[in-house]
C-alpha positions in Angstrom: 0.0 0.0 0.0 1.5 3.4 -1.1 1.4 6.2 1.5 0.5 9.0 -0.9 -2.7 10.4 0.7 -3.2 14.0 1.6 -4.2 15.1 5.1 -8.0 14.7 5.4 -8.1 11.7 3.0 -10.0 8.6 4.2 -6.7 6.6 4.5 -5.1 9.4 6.6 -7.9 9.4 9.2 -8.3 5.6 9.3 -11.8 5.9 8.1 -13.4 3.2 5.9 -13.2 3.7 2.1 -16.9 4.7 2.1 -16.0 7.8 4.1 -15.5 9.8 0.9 -16.2 13.5 0.4 -19.8 12.9 -0.7 -20.3 10.6 2.3 -19.2 13.3 4.7 -21.5 15.9 3.1 -24.4 13.5 3.2 -23.8 13.0 6.9 -24.0 16.7 7.4 -27.3 17.1 5.6 -29.1 13.9 6.5 -30.2 15.0 10.0 -32.3 17.9 8.7 -35.8 18.1 7.2 -35.2 19.8 3.9 -37.6 20.8 1.2 -37.2 19.3 -2.3 -35.5 22.5 -3.5 -33.1 22.4 -0.5 -32.4 18.7 -1.2 -31.5 19.7 -4.8 -28.9 22.1 -3.4 -27.6 19.4 -1.0 -27.2 17.0 -3.9 -25.5 19.6 -5.9 -22.9 20.2 -3.2 -22.5 16.4 -2.8 -21.8 16.1 -6.6 -19.2 18.9 -6.3 -17.8 17.8 -3.0 -14.2 18.5 -3.9 -14.9 22.2 -4.7 -17.9 22.8 -2.4 -15.9 24.6 0.4 -14.8 27.2 -2.1 -18.0 27.9 -4.0 -19.9 31.1 -3.5 -23.6 31.1 -2.9 -24.1 32.5 -6.4 -22.1 29.7 -7.9 -24.0 27.0 -5.9 -27.3 28.6 -7.1 -26.1 28.4 -10.7 -24.9 24.8 -10.4 -28.2 23.7 -8.7 -30.4 25.7 -10.9 -32.1 27.6 -8.0 -32.1 31.2 -6.8 -29.4 32.6 -4.6 -31.9 33.3 -1.7 -32.7 29.6 -1.9 -29.1 28.8 -1.1 -29.2 31.1 1.9 -32.4 29.5 3.2 -30.8 26.1 2.7 -27.9 27.2 5.0 -30.3 28.5 7.6 -32.3 25.3 7.5 -29.1 23.5 8.4 -28.7 25.7 11.5 -26.2 28.2 10.1 -26.5 32.0 10.2 -26.0 32.1 6.4 -24.1 30.5 3.6 -20.7 31.9 4.6 -21.0 30.0 7.9 -22.0 26.8 6.1 -19.0 27.2 3.7 -16.7 27.7 6.7 -18.1 24.4 8.2 -17.5 22.6 4.9 -13.8 23.7 5.1 -13.5 21.9 8.5 -14.6 18.5 7.1 -11.2 17.7 5.5 -12.7 17.0 2.1 -10.2 15.5 -0.2 -9.1 17.5 -3.2 -9.6 14.7 -5.6 -13.0 15.0 -7.4 -15.1 11.9 -7.2 -16.5 10.4 -10.4 -20.2 10.6 -11.1 -20.4 6.9 -10.4 -18.8 7.3 -7.0 -21.1 10.2 -6.1 -24.2 8.4 -7.2 -23.1 5.2 -5.4 -22.8 7.1 -2.2 -26.1 8.9 -2.5 -28.0 5.8 -3.5 -26.3 3.5 -0.9 -26.8 6.1 1.8 -30.5 6.3 1.0 -30.9 2.5 1.2 -29.0 2.4 4.6 -31.3 5.2 5.9 -34.3 3.1 5.0 -32.8 0.1 6.6 -32.3 2.1 9.8 -36.0 3.1 9.7 -37.0 -0.5 9.4 -34.7 -1.5 12.2 -36.3 1.1 14.5 -39.7 -0.1 13.5 -38.8 -3.7 14.3 -37.6 -2.6 17.7 -40.9 -0.8 18.3 -42.9 -3.8 17.3 -41.3 -5.9 19.9 -44.1 -4.5 22.0 -47.2 -5.3 19.9 -49.5 -3.5 22.4 -49.8 -0.1 20.5 -50.6 -1.8 17.2 -53.2 -4.1 18.9 -54.8 -1.0 20.5 -54.9 0.8 17.1 -56.4 -2.2 15.4 -59.1 -2.5 17.9 -60.1 1.1 17.2 -60.5 0.4 13.5 -61.5 -3.2 13.1 -65.2 -2.8 13.5 -65.7 0.4 11.5 -68.1 -0.1 8.6 -67.1 1.6 6.4 -63.4 2.1 7.3 -62.1 5.5 6.3 -58.5 5.8 5.1 -57.1 9.3 4.7 -53.9 10.3 3.0 -53.2 13.6 1.1 -50.3 14.5 -1.1 -47.3 12.4 0.2 -49.7 10.3 2.3 -51.6 9.4 -0.8 -49.5 6.4 -1.8 -49.5 4.6 1.5 -53.2 5.3 1.9 -54.0 3.8 -1.4 -51.8 0.8 -0.8 -53.5 0.1 2.5 -56.9 0.6 1.0 -56.3 -1.8 -1.8 -55.4 -4.7 0.5 -57.9 -3.8 3.2 -60.7 -4.0 0.7 -59.9 -7.7 0.3 -60.7 -8.5 4.0 -63.2 -5.7 4.9 -66.6 -5.1 3.2 -66.3 -1.3 2.8 -63.1 0.7 2.7 -63.2 4.4 1.6 -59.9 5.9 0.7 -60.0 9.7 0.8 -56.9 11.0 -1.0 -58.0 14.3 -2.5 -58.4 17.5 -0.7 -60.8 20.3 -1.5 -64.2 21.4 -0.3 -65.7 17.9 -0.9 -63.4 16.3 1.7 -65.6 17.3 4.7 -68.7 16.1 2.8 -67.1 12.7 2.3 -66.3 12.4 6.0 -69.9 13.3 6.8 -71.2 10.7 4.4 -68.9 8.0 5.8 -70.0 8.7 9.3 -73.7 8.7 8.2 -73.1 5.3 6.6 -71.9 3.9 9.9 -68.1 4.6 10.0 -66.6 4.7 13.5 -62.9 4.7 12.6 -60.4 6.5 10.4 -56.8 5.6 9.6 -54.7 8.6 8.6 -51.3 8.5 6.9 -49.5 11.8 7.9 -46.3 12.2 6.0 -44.1 15.3 5.6 -44.6 17.9 4.4 -47.9 17.9 6.3 -50.8 19.3 4.3 -52.9 21.9 6.1 -56.0 20.3 4.6 -55.1 17.0 6.4 -55.2 18.7 9.8 -58.5 20.4 9.0 -60.0 17.0 7.8 -59.0 15.4 11.1 -60.7 18.1 13.1 -63.8 17.5 11.0 -63.4 13.7 11.7 -63.2 14.3 15.4 -66.3 16.6 15.3 -68.4 13.9 13.7 -67.2 11.3 16.2 -64.7 9.2 14.3 -61.9 7.5 16.2 -58.6 8.4 14.6 -55.5 6.2 14.2 -52.5 8.0 12.6 -49.4 6.5 11.1 -46.8 9.3 11.1 -43.1 9.8 10.7 -42.8 11.1 14.3 -44.8 11.5 17.5 -45.0 15.3 17.1 -46.5 15.4 13.6 -49.5 17.9 13.6 -51.9 15.0 13.2 -50.8 13.4 16.4 -52.6 15.9 18.6 -55.9 15.0 16.9 -55.5 11.3 17.0 -56.7 8.6 19.5 -53.6 6.5 18.7 -50.4 7.2 16.9 -48.0 4.7 15.3 -44.6 5.9 14.3 -42.5 4.9 11.3 -39.7 7.1 10.0 -39.4 8.3 6.4 -36.1 8.6 4.5 -35.1 12.0 3.3 -31.9 11.2 1.5 -33.3 11.6 -2.0 -35.0 14.5 -3.6 -38.3 13.1 -2.3 -39.0 11.1 0.8 -39.3 7.4 0.7 -42.0 5.8 2.9 -41.0 2.1 3.1 -41.4 1.9 6.9 -44.8 3.6 7.1 -46.2 1.4 4.3 -44.9 -1.7 6.1 -46.4 -0.5 9.4 -49.7 -0.1 7.5 -49.6 -3.8 6.5 -48.7 -4.8 10.1 -51.7 -2.9 11.3 -54.0 -4.6 8.7 -52.7 -7.9 9.9 -53.6 -7.0 13.5 -57.1 -6.0 12.3 -57.5 -9.4 10.6 -56.3 -11.2 13.7 -59.2 -9.7 15.7 -61.7 -11.7 13.6 -59.6 -14.2 11.6 -62.5 -16.3 10.5 -64.3 -13.3 8.9 -61.1 -12.1 7.2 -60.3 -15.6 5.9 -63.8 -16.0 4.5 -63.5 -12.8 2.5 -60.1 -13.8 1.2 -61.5 -17.1 0.0 -64.4 -15.4 -1.7 -62.0 -13.0 -3.4 -59.9 -15.9 -4.6 -63.0 -17.7 -5.9 -64.1 -14.6 -7.9 -60.6 -14.0 -9.2 -60.5 -17.5 -10.5 -63.9 -17.2 -12.2 -62.9 -13.9 -13.8 -59.4 -15.0 -14.8 -57.8 -12.0 -13.1 -54.4 -13.4 -12.8 -52.1 -15.4 -15.1 -50.4 -17.3 -12.3 
């Protein structure tokens, strides 16, 4: 092995090879909740890690394709007084002079995102060692006919996924995934039809309409279970039970692998309350699917 590294290189510090310039920058950014525009700036700095400590805010803005004020707001979101303070912090990271290849940068970004998702799933597994909270939440929802599932904007995908599978074991599932003036009407209609429970997926960035819809749901007497990325999400204060599963913010948009998995765990717990009823509906679905030739295998 040749000793030709510069001070601050991974080999000089004894760090693992993965502790590259882009990895160090990702570690600086990953603890903060950033908007998509701010993440674009972060990714720009990661891709230009070798020169990042010497770029002006105007140069960063040009490279990222954003406005200069957006770069300033990005620095403030990270906890700095402004971009000069952030640049000064970057200069203390000991970033190597060698510029990483595009493949190396992308590898670090993609692998970091996967590891962050794995960490969320690991935390979820640790939480589920105590099945009590999930069982309590399932009991609040299991007998609701219809069952209301609410998810707006980023919560739309997990809500639709849950609703698709829940409809195979429950007789009436109503997924509300569009905001607007009709949302309150649909909540009223579900309550009039006999609904007693609502499952909410509250993912960042939290839509104002979602909070307003939950207030309406409480007013009409629905019990609310919320799956959120943290216990202090705005929806938590309006919920009868909150189940937490983290989201991953390493990419331009959040990934919600853990919340979607937690939704499936909750559905399993609901099925376990009345297993015979759930099994009967599954068998009926399979019979109809066979008759209609829905699947090729």
